[in-house]
Structures are given as C-alpha cells and as structure tokens.
GUNUFI-733581 format. One line per 5 residues: number of its first residue (from 1); for each residue x, y, z of N, C-alpha, C. Coordinates in steps of 0.001 Angstrom, whole numbers, plus 500000, padded with zeros to 6 digits. Each point is the difference from the previous one (the first is absolute). Last residue first. Layout:
NUM> X Y Z X Y Z X Y Z ~ ...
***
This chain:
394> 488577 475777 480012 500612 500295 498708 499849 498827 499031 ~ 498675 500300 504767 498984 500143 498963 500580 500218 498609 ~ 502520 499736 504152 499581 498680 499554 498985 500065 498875 ~ 501459 504001 502096 501084 499401 499224 499607 498635 499459 ~ 496963 502174 502880 500127 500730 498743 501078 499398 499109
389> 499487 498251 504308 498852 499653 499164 500086 500703 498650 ~ 503169 501162 503236 500255 498657 499467 498863 499560 499076 ~ 499485 504101 502269 501102 500078 499036 500224 498648 499337 ~ 496958 500164 503509 499440 500613 498795 501059 500157 498921 ~ 501371 498487 504193 499235 498959 499319 499364 500536 498729
384> 502249 503033 502770 500955 499113 499335 499284 498871 499264 ~ 497367 502936 502589 500606 500699 498871 500970 499128 499234 ~ 498055 498317 503987 499016 500101 498929 500589 500678 498765 ~ 502644 499767 503871 499820 498669 499440 499022 500035 498823 ~ 500564 503951 502429 501201 499697 499228 499877 498632 499341
379> 496619 501280 502957 499913 500776 498762 501211 499736 499113 ~ 499974 498004 504244 498968 499397 499158 499818 500756 498688 ~ 503011 501645 503374 500512 498858 499245 498935 499395 499089 ~ 499787 505244 501184 499811 498734 500704 500412 498818 499134 ~ 502516 504359 498690 498590 499659 500137 499872 498735 500835
374> 503810 502472 497271 499609 500577 501289 498516 499808 500238 ~ 502766 498915 496010 499685 498909 500926 499721 500511 501418 ~ 500020 501710 494513 500008 500482 501376 499611 498841 500925 ~ 502310 500350 494767 498970 499428 500870 500186 500519 501420 ~ 501422 501207 494504 500333 500178 501416 498814 499557 500847
369> 502093 498677 494739 498924 500546 500811 500523 500176 501418 ~ 502227 499551 494557 499981 499775 501444 498654 500451 500575 ~ 501433 500561 495375 500000 498565 500256 499994 499642 501476 ~ 501890 504672 498882 499135 499292 499058 500118 498494 500226 ~ 502489 503616 502248 499003 499208 500699 499048 499264 499073
364> 503469 503115 498667 500620 498743 500417 499048 499139 500820 ~ 498704 504416 498508 500050 499021 498904 500611 498670 500411 ~ 497715 502850 503937 500956 500283 498950 500045 498907 498952 ~ 496997 500173 503773 501303 500236 500619 501104 500223 498968 ~ 495509 498907 498854 499809 501160 500870 501334 500423 500612
359> 499504 496000 497425 500455 501185 499274 499717 501290 500761 ~ 498586 495617 501605 501430 500253 500149 500472 501256 499304 ~ 495049 499227 502052 500687 499787 498736 501473 500361 500167 ~ 496849 498420 504154 500556 501155 499300 500672 499549 498718 ~ 495934 497013 501798 501351 500364 500382 500389 501314 499330
354> 495329 496617 501129 500576 501235 499470 501373 500263 500579 ~ 496282 495739 498766 500899 500502 501032 500774 501167 499400 ~ 496932 496692 497758 499285 500970 500836 500830 500406 501217 ~ 501141 496996 496132 500030 499599 501400 499207 500896 500933 ~ 500443 500567 495123 499876 498555 500178 499935 499562 501470
349> 500375 504718 498714 498970 499399 499154 499766 498527 500349 ~ 503419 502446 502245 498723 500642 500281 498878 499304 499232 ~ 504417 498658 499215 499542 499530 501311 498662 500642 500390 ~ 502000 501376 495897 499712 498562 499963 499429 499529 501334 ~ 501582 504427 499603 498730 499832 499299 499578 498531 499996
344> 504177 501109 501793 498946 500488 500892 498628 499875 499341 ~ 503886 498704 497438 499666 499122 501135 498877 500520 500880 ~ 500112 501147 494750 500808 500400 501149 499579 499199 501234 ~ 498769 497360 495813 499879 501439 500265 500916 500330 501171 ~ 499915 495577 498413 499526 500659 498783 499853 501511 500137
339> 503749 496788 502572 498594 500362 500115 499546 500785 498770 ~ 504216 497343 501776 499507 500156 498628 498507 500309 499981 ~ 503365 499226 503700 498671 499377 499945 499357 500122 498620 ~ 504285 501897 501614 500099 498636 499477 498646 499313 499876 ~ 500436 504458 501855 500356 499996 498578 500102 498609 499407
334> 498880 502105 504553 499069 499109 499293 500406 499773 498549 ~ 501869 501747 505197 500364 499958 498586 499131 498957 499305 ~ 499411 503063 504720 499890 498686 499364 500257 500120 498504 ~ 500404 502403 505246 500247 500347 498602 500131 498692 499221 ~ 497635 501678 504909 500718 498938 499306 500059 500333 498510
329> 499217 502592 505155 499721 499976 498572 500888 498977 499309 ~ 499831 502171 504556 499068 498868 499944 499552 499787 498554 ~ 504879 502091 502246 498683 500323 499441 499099 498762 500094 ~ 505244 498942 500068 499156 500962 500679 498775 500290 499153 ~ 503025 496740 498666 500672 500240 501273 499225 500985 500868
324> 498035 496456 496106 500429 501374 500265 500634 500100 501385 ~ 499909 495582 496789 499453 500550 501242 500483 501428 500207 ~ 499304 498043 495069 500955 499790 501084 499470 500708 501229 ~ 498094 497793 494867 500073 501076 500980 501078 499671 501015 ~ 497244 498246 495076 501248 500053 500768 499972 501196 500949
319> 496722 496345 496588 500182 501293 500647 501249 499958 500874 ~ 498424 496160 497693 500266 500996 498952 500176 501410 500560 ~ 498816 496104 502735 501402 500000 499561 500334 500994 498906 ~ 496383 499088 503892 499934 500839 498790 501405 500143 499419 ~ 499136 497477 504016 498780 499749 499244 499889 500790 498705
314> 503809 500162 503220 499600 498591 499926 498857 499753 499026 ~ 501784 504444 500868 501089 499138 499562 499572 498564 499771 ~ 496924 503138 501817 500294 500317 498597 501086 499069 499474 ~ 499002 499607 504514 498865 499556 499191 500239 500268 498523 ~ 503169 501584 503179 500032 498545 499877 498881 499494 499094
309> 500148 504614 501031 501157 499628 499177 500032 498493 499768 ~ 496680 501660 502905 499755 500416 498623 501141 499584 499078 ~ 500457 499200 504631 498951 499154 499432 499758 500353 498535 ~ 502938 502677 502497 500602 498703 499712 498991 499047 499361 ~ 498466 504265 501440 500979 500126 498907 500526 498633 499596
304> 497287 500156 503774 499212 500248 498789 500911 500082 498786 ~ 502072 499702 504217 499477 498718 499507 499091 500154 498782 ~ 501582 504047 501831 501123 499186 499500 499541 498599 499590 ~ 496924 503205 502014 500328 500235 498594 501084 499058 499484 ~ 498651 500009 504629 498946 499464 499138 500382 500115 498525
299> 502782 501795 503352 499973 498557 500224 498930 499324 499153 ~ 500266 504679 499993 501147 499434 499286 500067 498489 500172 ~ 496658 502313 502416 499761 500076 498560 501137 499345 499218 ~ 500441 500529 504656 499108 498895 499661 499700 499972 498503 ~ 502543 503578 501629 500768 498760 500155 499154 498792 499623
294> 497858 504167 500094 500916 499902 498865 500822 498716 500076 ~ 497164 501039 503640 499222 499623 498812 500905 499820 498796 ~ 501943 501667 503954 499641 498575 500134 499190 499493 498804 ~ 501197 504692 500051 501109 499072 499745 499631 498531 500211 ~ 497317 504387 500551 499774 499001 498958 501064 498943 499808
289> 499293 504238 502925 499495 498741 500543 499921 498856 498986 ~ 501780 504625 499238 500047 499891 501459 499682 498584 500475 ~ 499837 501238 495363 501380 500055 500463 500120 499875 501516 ~ 495643 499996 498020 500799 498919 499428 501411 499994 500549 ~ 497043 503527 501179 499640 498737 500654 500862 498843 499500
284> 500569 504191 497923 500430 500064 501393 499700 498690 500720 ~ 498456 500498 495568 501458 499898 500054 500493 499979 501445 ~ 495386 500725 499164 500394 498620 499740 501510 499823 500126 ~ 498274 504364 500399 499529 499173 501111 500462 498553 499834 ~ 500811 503093 496492 500867 500242 501156 499623 499094 501172
279> 497193 499826 496265 501323 499486 499669 500979 500170 501150 ~ 495685 501858 500304 499990 498564 500230 501345 499355 499649 ~ 499386 504747 499297 499804 499643 501401 500153 498500 500224 ~ 502390 501605 495570 498799 500438 500699 499932 499467 501416 ~ 504578 501271 496897 498986 498971 500265 498802 500584 500739
274> 502530 503499 497035 500422 499075 501048 498948 498913 500167 ~ 501193 503021 495376 499605 500252 501377 500553 498973 500956 ~ 501084 502206 494891 500122 498795 500817 499695 500344 501451 ~ 499931 503362 496602 499334 498871 499351 499959 498756 500876 ~ 502251 504384 500810 498559 500148 500104 499204 498860 499396
269> 504919 500041 500132 499426 501030 499154 498496 500160 500071 ~ 503919 496845 501344 498577 499697 500187 499145 501029 499259 ~ 504838 500199 500412 499430 499445 498774 498522 499644 500145 ~ 502678 501524 503668 499714 501106 499086 499326 499505 498729 ~ 501562 496852 503186 498787 500682 500451 499617 501153 499076
264> 504037 497766 499104 498878 499062 499843 498688 500680 500386 ~ 504021 502291 500776 499717 499938 498568 498785 499108 499715 ~ 501584 500238 504425 499409 501286 499617 499634 500001 498512 ~ 502315 496259 501664 498633 500056 500540 499298 501297 499604 ~ 504540 499442 498946 499194 499100 499181 498530 500066 500431
259> 503053 502349 502616 499864 500635 498685 499121 499159 499079 ~ 501062 498227 504298 499078 501141 500062 499805 500656 498639 ~ 501028 494738 501135 500731 501199 499575 499041 501181 499889 ~ 498329 495608 501140 500819 500585 501067 500710 501290 499611 ~ 495554 497238 498504 500979 500856 499314 500866 500681 501063
254> 495764 496229 498979 501062 500222 500982 501119 500745 499274 ~ 494402 499538 499115 501364 500001 499469 500952 500234 501160 ~ 494696 497832 499798 500960 501009 500430 501325 499817 499268 ~ 494124 498813 500099 501371 499540 499802 500936 501086 500483 ~ 494402 498520 499403 500964 500629 500904 501368 499391 499747
249> 495094 498955 498268 500892 500979 499372 500864 500776 501000 ~ 496361 496359 500077 499998 501152 500905 501056 501039 499628 ~ 499234 495609 497866 498943 500925 499660 499934 501226 500890 ~ 503099 496257 500642 500361 500860 498869 498935 501039 499662 ~ 501174 496550 503837 499127 501174 500057 500247 500926 498798
244> 502288 495652 501959 498839 499885 499122 498990 501126 500201 ~ 504570 499300 501873 498850 499778 500882 498669 499989 499242 ~ 504223 500402 497612 500367 499265 501208 498779 499610 500819 ~ 499646 502858 496153 500149 498586 499661 500228 499175 501264 ~ 499444 504641 500834 498917 499523 499137 500111 498531 499615
239> 502762 503332 502729 499359 498852 500654 499059 499256 499064 ~ 504538 502702 498360 498583 500178 500333 499518 498809 500813 ~ 504614 502862 497252 499453 498889 500760 498536 500287 500327 ~ 504738 501902 497079 498539 500013 500085 499504 498731 500682 ~ 504721 503271 499622 499487 498645 500201 498497 500065 500228
234> 504289 503026 497774 498635 500124 500509 499441 498581 500084 ~ 505399 501988 499689 498901 499049 499822 498705 500474 500636 ~ 504794 501623 500102 499536 500116 498604 498741 499173 499751 ~ 502434 500208 504240 499906 501413 499608 499487 500187 498577 ~ 500860 495631 501832 498879 500616 500710 499772 501443 499543
229> 503783 497638 498446 498771 499598 499325 498778 500626 500670 ~ 504123 500839 502013 500028 500576 498652 498719 499637 499233 ~ 500852 498146 504323 499571 501404 500061 499929 500639 498618 ~ 499252 494712 500261 501093 500940 500269 499449 501413 500108 ~ 497131 496060 499797 501301 499373 499797 501156 500928 500342
224> 495041 500733 499937 500597 499653 501289 501436 499494 499871 ~ 496999 501142 496302 500508 501210 500663 500717 499691 501306 ~ 497755 496607 497439 501254 500398 499368 500607 501220 500686 ~ 497037 496235 502466 499783 501281 499314 501319 500506 499419 ~ 498849 494823 500906 500905 501083 500388 499590 501274 499268
219> 497802 494755 501459 499984 501210 499180 500945 501041 500582 ~ 500221 494366 500307 499691 501264 500679 500055 501176 499035 ~ 499703 494629 499663 500096 501121 499058 499627 501312 500682 ~ 499753 495437 501908 501309 500066 499360 500198 501166 499073 ~ 495034 498687 501015 501139 499456 500738 501283 500074 499189
214> 496331 503452 498400 499926 498643 500517 501338 499528 500570 ~ 496981 504968 499289 501134 499206 499531 500014 498671 500737 ~ 497397 504716 499990 499448 498721 499562 501092 499154 499354 ~ 500485 504583 501554 499669 499197 501177 499568 498589 499636 ~ 501073 503331 496617 501173 499691 500819 499733 499168 501232
209> 497363 501977 496017 499916 498601 500395 501131 499595 500960 ~ 499702 504447 498238 498690 499747 500578 499826 498555 500453 ~ 503690 503105 498118 500203 498859 500898 498694 499616 500693 ~ 502454 503173 495917 498667 499535 500362 500160 498718 500811 ~ 503490 504203 498961 499852 498560 500209 498600 499668 500500
204> 503284 503858 497390 498673 499919 500599 499660 498520 500084 ~ 504724 503155 499331 499342 498695 500019 498635 500168 500645 ~ 503647 503406 497203 499119 499819 501148 499373 498616 499868 ~ 504882 501270 497810 498575 499774 499836 499291 500069 501346 ~ 504894 500458 498307 499246 501053 500686 498496 499872 499769
199> 503742 496986 498688 499325 500796 498965 499099 501083 500578 ~ 502459 496946 502746 500996 500444 499014 499388 500931 498969 ~ 497163 497928 503170 500820 501042 500613 501029 500544 499014 ~ 497311 496346 498652 499202 501221 500138 500818 501139 500595 ~ 501955 495754 499720 499826 500548 498653 499231 501315 500070
194> 500430 497631 503985 501287 500583 499599 499929 500595 498606 ~ 496249 497608 501686 500180 501294 500642 501284 500683 499596 ~ 499124 495580 498598 499158 500954 499281 500175 501403 500563 ~ 502261 496598 502247 500560 500163 498651 499172 500988 499187 ~ 498424 498786 504270 501219 500811 500111 500587 500278 498616
189> 496347 497055 500316 499585 501380 500234 501202 500932 500085 ~ 500817 495389 499633 499401 500514 498765 499610 501466 500156 ~ 501596 497804 503819 501074 500158 499017 499456 500555 498687 ~ 497004 498873 503463 500741 501210 500347 501100 500269 498982 ~ 495923 497228 498136 500947 499868 501099 500682 501336 500277
184> 494920 499253 497942 501390 500223 499638 500897 499921 501231 ~ 495425 497656 498728 500412 500867 501099 501499 500193 499805 ~ 495986 498437 496287 501338 500034 500566 500067 500935 501211 ~ 496120 498934 496929 500116 499456 501347 501394 499964 500585 ~ 497695 501605 495648 500827 498789 499968 500289 499432 501386
179> 497315 504116 498162 499343 498753 500371 500908 498806 500252 ~ 501167 503809 502183 498693 499591 499495 500026 500135 498476 ~ 503869 499819 504321 499599 500264 498625 498651 499369 499651 ~ 502023 502194 504832 500027 498787 499187 499294 500219 498656 ~ 501197 503334 499716 500730 499105 500902 499215 499791 501291
174> 500639 502820 495045 498891 499256 500588 500608 498888 500847 ~ 501794 505109 497875 500246 498619 500420 498725 499396 500580 ~ 501839 504223 496849 498763 499592 500652 500092 498497 500265 ~ 503545 504294 499028 499835 498549 499915 498769 499628 500805 ~ 501792 504807 497467 499319 499304 501085 499964 498508 499719
169> 502064 503174 497012 500019 500797 501232 499437 499261 501198 ~ 502117 499548 494487 499398 499315 501142 500141 500841 501264 ~ 501914 501069 495607 498598 500397 500183 499409 499470 501303 ~ 504393 498856 498442 499991 501362 500539 498574 500507 500242 ~ 500373 494790 500167 500580 500986 499087 500011 501369 500678
164> 499329 494228 501055 500016 501377 500495 500689 500908 498984 ~ 499866 495291 499411 498717 500613 499672 499947 501461 500419 ~ 503697 497036 500995 500032 500484 498614 498699 500700 499607 ~ 500482 497886 504300 500865 501179 499912 499967 500609 498602 ~ 497628 495993 500652 499405 501055 500812 500812 501289 499869
159> 501675 496103 498031 498903 500563 499219 499347 501148 500756 ~ 503294 497639 502253 500617 500709 498869 498924 500667 499143 ~ 498632 497247 503562 500477 501303 500452 500705 500777 498894 ~ 496008 496367 500178 501276 500087 499289 500557 501394 500286 ~ 496373 497073 502959 500383 501286 499422 501360 499864 499332
154> 495799 496197 500862 501201 500605 500582 500294 501305 499270 ~ 495884 495751 500813 500496 501204 499347 501199 500562 500757 ~ 497724 494795 499318 500332 501062 500948 500623 501173 499247 ~ 498718 495696 498057 498913 500952 500127 500284 501154 500938 ~ 502957 496324 498438 499120 499560 501078 498827 500947 500232
149> 503412 500914 496788 499345 498764 499579 499033 499480 501056 ~ 500903 505273 500154 500825 498802 499885 499195 498782 499577 ~ 499505 505507 499202 499289 498821 500504 500835 498758 499740 ~ 500880 505612 500604 500418 498765 499325 499303 498809 500627 ~ 498472 505450 499422 500552 499022 500915 500304 498716 499228
144> 499826 504934 497672 499356 498709 500202 500731 499170 501046 ~ 499282 505410 499131 501091 499046 500140 499392 498640 500364 ~ 498374 505145 497812 499670 498680 500509 501228 499107 500033 ~ 498464 505454 499941 501123 499122 499640 499773 498655 500683 ~ 497031 504880 498517 500172 498769 500759 501176 499200 499490
139> 498099 505579 500139 500524 498855 499261 500143 498784 500925 ~ 496157 503893 500698 501460 499953 499945 500423 498746 499230 ~ 495406 501577 501619 500524 500732 498851 501511 500072 499938 ~ 496766 497688 503136 500612 501248 500434 500659 500778 498868 ~ 497775 495781 499263 499115 500717 500916 500527 501392 500310
134> 502672 496998 497502 498904 500566 499194 499075 500835 500881 ~ 503487 497747 502244 500532 500991 499060 498904 500671 499165 ~ 498757 496436 503037 500308 501290 500628 500599 501012 499025 ~ 498620 495171 499433 499354 501091 499293 500278 501375 500597 ~ 501778 495935 501856 500291 499911 498568 499462 501217 499253
129> 498862 499485 504503 501414 500370 499883 500378 500043 498522 ~ 495671 498480 501016 500133 501450 500184 501443 500499 500004 ~ 499183 495148 499566 499558 500846 498905 500126 501493 500205 ~ 503268 496225 502124 498672 500508 500336 499578 501085 499007 ~ 503783 496911 498095 499815 500760 501228 498547 500463 500121
124> 504221 496713 497163 498616 500460 500109 499768 500692 501336 ~ 503721 501834 498913 498822 499282 499522 500205 498491 500037 ~ 501832 505062 502321 500364 498636 499615 498746 499209 499645 ~ 501643 505598 499845 499245 498979 500727 500350 498638 499423 ~ 501238 505818 499855 500439 498624 499758 499154 499058 500834
119> 499346 505279 497767 500022 499146 501191 500341 498581 499576 ~ 501032 505251 497685 499474 498636 500014 500020 499381 501387 ~ 499782 505155 496848 500805 499102 500837 499277 498668 500185 ~ 498352 504095 497847 500998 499384 499130 500923 499054 500768 ~ 496474 502366 502312 499409 499377 498825 501009 499281 499115
114> 501207 500395 505190 499410 500934 499058 499633 499285 498697 ~ 500726 498513 505452 500215 499652 498592 499268 500995 499108 ~ 499924 499895 504987 501402 499944 499568 500246 499709 498522 ~ 495594 500568 502502 500970 500790 500755 501354 500075 499318 ~ 496375 497323 498320 499709 501430 499828 501057 500866 500674
109> 500200 495352 500611 500333 500335 498610 499802 501494 499771 ~ 498633 498387 504118 501464 500024 499906 500453 500327 498585 ~ 495412 499362 500763 500437 501257 500598 501518 500133 499941 ~ 498088 495971 498709 499767 501013 498968 500387 501389 500498 ~ 500226 496441 503038 501102 499960 499026 499772 500932 498822
104> 496703 499889 503535 501329 500313 500515 501090 499950 498959 ~ 495495 498659 499080 500111 501458 500095 501416 500378 500400 ~ 499148 495555 500198 500036 500412 498587 500078 501523 499911 ~ 499450 498162 504268 501362 499817 499504 500104 500370 498525 ~ 496387 502353 503425 500228 498770 499252 501415 499923 499475
99> 498140 503824 502460 498789 499183 499851 500192 498733 499171 ~ 503686 502583 503401 499415 500169 498669 498770 499099 499886 ~ 504009 502164 503851 498805 499219 499686 499437 500375 498630 ~ 505039 500006 502435 499111 500877 499229 498800 499168 499563 ~ 504558 499828 503617 498778 499345 499529 499074 501023 499339
94> 504222 500992 502248 500248 499367 498705 498739 499408 499384 ~ 500312 501985 504436 499879 501017 498955 500202 499412 498599 ~ 500631 497398 504039 498589 500155 499612 499805 501026 498883 ~ 504721 497510 500111 499259 500880 500909 498540 500070 499574 ~ 503466 495684 499421 499659 501275 499370 499244 500838 501026
89> 502916 494980 499447 499641 501118 500866 499751 501257 499167 ~ 500070 494339 499470 500167 501247 499251 499481 501151 500864 ~ 499816 494916 500316 501201 500605 500585 500359 501290 499274 ~ 496025 497129 499338 501038 500140 498979 501315 500573 500522 ~ 496036 499047 502810 499922 498988 498943 501209 500044 499067
84> 499592 503134 503666 499836 498645 500538 500078 498940 498909 ~ 500161 504652 498877 501196 499612 500757 499903 498542 500465 ~ 496309 501851 497777 501133 499944 499069 501271 499573 500709 ~ 496154 500794 502613 499907 498747 499251 501153 499856 499006 ~ 499529 503991 502509 500365 498891 500885 500005 498675 499252
79> 498472 503774 497676 501438 500104 500258 500470 498847 500884 ~ 495382 500405 499235 500694 499583 498784 501508 500002 500212 ~ 497315 501627 503483 499789 498563 499837 500749 499468 498782 ~ 499968 504638 500686 500862 499330 500981 499857 498489 499904 ~ 497169 502684 497384 501372 500036 499472 500959 499300 500957
74> 495609 500412 501530 500072 499094 498854 501396 499982 499389 ~ 498209 502699 503858 500910 498871 500215 500128 499073 498789 ~ 497135 504009 500170 501391 500383 500294 500959 498823 500130 ~ 495730 499680 496780 500176 500073 501445 501466 500272 500306 ~ 498208 501694 495320 500413 498760 500654 500112 500214 501498
69> 496612 503221 497734 501385 499660 499690 500310 498669 500691 ~ 495092 502377 498181 500868 499501 501053 501411 499797 499477 ~ 494596 502206 498992 501397 499922 499578 500847 499526 501174 ~ 495093 498480 500653 500582 501198 499423 501431 499781 499554 ~ 495928 497263 501955 501013 499597 499022 500576 501215 499281
64> 496800 497937 504482 500524 501225 499378 501175 499628 499103 ~ 497635 496628 502612 498997 500765 499280 500474 501269 499324 ~ 501495 495899 502925 500235 501367 500458 499048 500969 499307 ~ 500327 495397 498771 499006 500312 501018 500210 501379 500619 ~ 503106 498297 496833 498712 500238 499356 498966 500445 501033
59> 504164 498643 501592 500102 501303 499344 498701 500352 499299 ~ 500407 495775 502040 499960 501047 501016 500042 501383 499362 ~ 500487 496277 497168 498646 500044 500554 499880 501123 501026 ~ 504241 499140 498220 499135 500643 499022 498569 500113 500525 ~ 503082 497650 502620 500348 501426 499976 499121 500762 499017
54> 499567 495295 500214 499483 500626 501217 500292 501500 500021 ~ 501763 497418 496478 498541 500046 499907 499410 500729 501206 ~ 504593 499190 500040 499668 501002 498994 498487 500162 499896 ~ 501681 496622 502779 500308 501311 500587 499651 501126 499037 ~ 499612 495432 498554 498919 500443 500886 500257 501375 500606
49> 502234 498844 495253 500170 499617 501400 498841 500502 500863 ~ 498633 499313 494989 501139 500665 500627 500133 499561 501454 ~ 497787 496709 496319 499678 501228 500714 501275 500563 500613 ~ 500270 497099 495503 499916 499860 501447 499515 501322 500582 ~ 501322 498763 495287 498629 499679 500381 499897 499641 501481
44> 503590 503389 497071 499785 498710 500651 498546 499818 500405 ~ 502592 502693 496014 499023 500319 501030 499653 498662 500649 ~ 502489 501490 495568 500702 499760 501268 499176 500518 501172 ~ 497916 498089 495163 500582 501191 500619 500603 499678 501380 ~ 498066 496035 497676 500861 500901 499235 500599 501110 500842
39> 496609 496045 500103 501282 499772 500678 501049 500929 499383 ~ 494237 498722 500049 501056 500984 499739 501249 499735 500829 ~ 495759 497026 497776 500769 500113 501242 501149 500976 499757 ~ 494941 499428 497527 501451 500106 499859 500639 500142 501384 ~ 495190 499918 498914 500569 498652 499963 501517 499996 499855
34> 497247 504069 500073 499868 499283 501272 500704 498642 500000 ~ 501914 503860 496699 498684 499403 500265 500037 499145 501269 ~ 503543 504027 499730 499623 498863 499162 498615 499479 500385 ~ 502032 503719 502262 500389 500246 498608 499479 498914 499066 ~ 499578 500288 504963 498893 500506 499178 500381 500213 498527
29> 503006 498486 503681 498901 499047 499862 498879 500478 499087 ~ 504001 502670 500914 500455 498639 499720 498831 499076 499647 ~ 499203 504431 501478 500506 499977 498627 500380 498578 499613 ~ 496289 501229 503766 501372 499533 499802 500376 499990 498528 ~ 495994 501530 502878 500377 500456 498662 501467 499666 499712
24> 496649 496961 503207 500645 501311 500025 500265 500436 498561 ~ 498245 495770 501015 499003 500909 500561 500583 501405 500186 ~ 502593 496292 498491 499129 500467 498920 498894 500916 500523 ~ 503300 497610 502688 500368 501353 499593 499153 500502 498835 ~ 500083 496170 504127 499231 500330 498800 500286 501448 499612
19> 503321 496493 502662 499174 501198 500164 499278 500276 498685 ~ 502257 495449 502434 499814 500726 498744 499029 501154 500240 ~ 503530 497252 503433 498623 500388 499729 499928 500829 498716 ~ 504185 498549 501919 499317 499006 499172 498567 500375 499652 ~ 503389 502135 502972 500228 500363 498607 499264 499052 499048
14> 500179 501629 505506 499298 499158 499029 500228 500532 498589 ~ 502962 500156 504925 499209 500752 499030 499459 499057 498937 ~ 502381 500484 505400 499698 499122 498878 499043 500727 499063 ~ 501531 501779 504244 501225 499617 499306 499775 499088 498820 ~ 496101 500008 503272 501066 500974 500179 501277 499499 499324
9> 495739 498198 497766 500394 500021 501405 501141 500980 500112 ~ 497568 499883 496047 499398 498800 500561 500341 499854 501481 ~ 499415 504753 497297 501002 498995 500329 499331 498791 500637 ~ 497139 502803 496507 500499 500148 501368 501102 498993 500229 ~ 496484 502363 495922 501222 499260 500301 500403 500277 501434
4> 495597 500405 495945 500776 500541 501112 501149 499079 500333 ~ 496639 499132 496689 500318 501393 499719 500832 500613 501114 ~ 499441 494667 497928 499673 500932 501062 500374 501409 499577 ~ 498971 494450 498063 500604 501321 499869 499578 500889 501167
***
C-alpha cells in the first residue's frame, strides 16, 4: 500500500497501486470494521490526477487561505470543455458555482416548487433525489423505469407523460442514471424533454457522471438538444466524480437562460454558499490538465466493469446484472439467491464486503445491491471472491 501517487511515466498513470485510506477519515473506509472491504459509496479508490495534487500542494504552500472566488479562467475552461466534448455552446455567465450537486438540485426545488406542488423523478434513483421532496417539504411523483428481461432499464414514455399532473413543476433527471447505469440516448432525452416543454416544467438534470461513459454510449446534456430545452434547464455538473475529488465540494450549474439563472441564485437565500479555496483550485487544475488522466481512467474502468459482469455471470448464477453504459457502479439483482436477510446485510455478515442497500434507491431496489468497481483490480477481484464465498456458505 502507499499513501502517495505519481504517474509511472509521461502519459501513463498507475491505477493498480492500493492506497491506504484507513489512515484518513474516509467515510468509505471508516464506516465498517477493519476486516470489511468497502465497495459501496460512489468514491473511487484512486488518487486524483497528478496535476490536481500538484496544484493543491502549491496552494497549500502559499499559506494564506482567505475568502476566494473562482479563478477568472475557470468558467472559460468549463465553457470550452462543454463545446469540445458535447458540442454545446454557452457563455461564461451561464456557469453558477455551488458547493455540491445535491445542494444544486435541492436549490432548484426551492426555486421553482411550492409546498402544494410536485417534482417528478424516475426510480430506482440516487437516494438524495428520492428524498428531495421530503427534504424540501414538497410533493414527489415517482415514475418507475422499466426493467427488461435482460436487466436493462428503459423509459415507458406513455407512463412518463401520464405521471405529470397540474401539480408537477420540476423534473429532476439523473443522467447518466444512478444506480442503473443507463446513458440515455438523444432520442430518449428528446422525448422526455418534449413532455416537459408541453407541461411547462423546469428540468434540473443531475449529470455528475456525464464524463464517465463507456464505448458506444456518448453522453448528451439534455439542455444541448434544442434552444427550447436549454431555456428550461438547469444542468448540474462537477469535477468530483470525474476526477475523484468529491471531498473538495466544488460543482456548478449551467443555466444559459438569464431569468432562470436569476431565480436560481435568488433561491440561495443566504443558505447556499460557494465552493472553498481548495475546491476551486482542484477544479481549475482538473479541467486545465486532467484530460489525459481521465482517458486513462476510462480505459481502466471499462475492463473492470466487464470483469465484474463476467465473473458474476459465470460464478454466481443466482445473481443478475448487466453492463452499465456509464458510471463506475454495478446494479446487481440478488432476488433469485433466496437470501435469509437483505442482500447487503448477507454479504456484509458472510463475506465481509460492504455494498449499498438497494432500498436506498427506492422500494424497487429491494433485493438489489450496488457495487462500486472504481478501484484497483486486485480489490475488485477480492470483493467478488468474498461475494462468491458468502453465497457458497448458504
């Protein structure tokens, strides 16, 4: 194990070295006992890009940590990247910095949904999205994704349209979708967008995993599809998952429409601040110099994904999963395993491996677990072996 990380050579990065994270206050590694292998929260077990580490080190050595704003070129870096990666042109004024994507979508609820009104979301879904109605004191409208015989999830557009009522004011989209791993196609996004436009809904799109997509599945920001959708959409993005800096709490909303942007900012109401010094520093370094590291990361994650799917299919026939199109998260159906307790409890007790409980993502997640394969291959191999050992113990 090591506590530090350096590139092995120019243009080459080391994703195999295991970093000892128990010497930190890591939520992922400190929640369970020492003998438990944590594969739950969406926090990769890789060091951040060397450029980020170096920028943070230089900023620390400056010694002064007063109030700061984003560097003047950070919004420009983001704007340039949106055009280069997604062919989406926005102005620097469209970028609104926030201290997190969860903060960002709760802020959107506060801006556009009143107590007797509702937000629409698709289940199973990331827990804080599921709980946003209760968090913000408004109504929730759940639209279930359709799971096919092959385990792949799809959108029943008739059901989607029928779920919208006069109460609905905001569609809270998770794209790419966590936990099911779908990267929605342009056609799917267009169809959902048309329903939202017909019903005058604001769209708040959580696209935090938008950079983490695999071969053949490009991510399309829903706001980039048409001027009409852009004018009704708040797009939430961050370097946190992409460059593995979630603990630095830096994210941003892309809001090209000025009226929408003013309403969003007004909703901050003295409760929502901005990222801190280190968050801005990391974001700037990541967007300026992190692309080679990201390309190498994706080349490492995709074989990890394929290995996990193949191992489960070949060695654990009672479990069912399908290769996610995006994210580093695997959604596993354990219902045919006939386990005596909830799957996450079973694997924790019998295998000493920790996963997310499927019910964290809603009632339709009962009998499922979510596995994080954003880790060195040796840890992934160990986690899968612990799963198999637990199943064999039945």
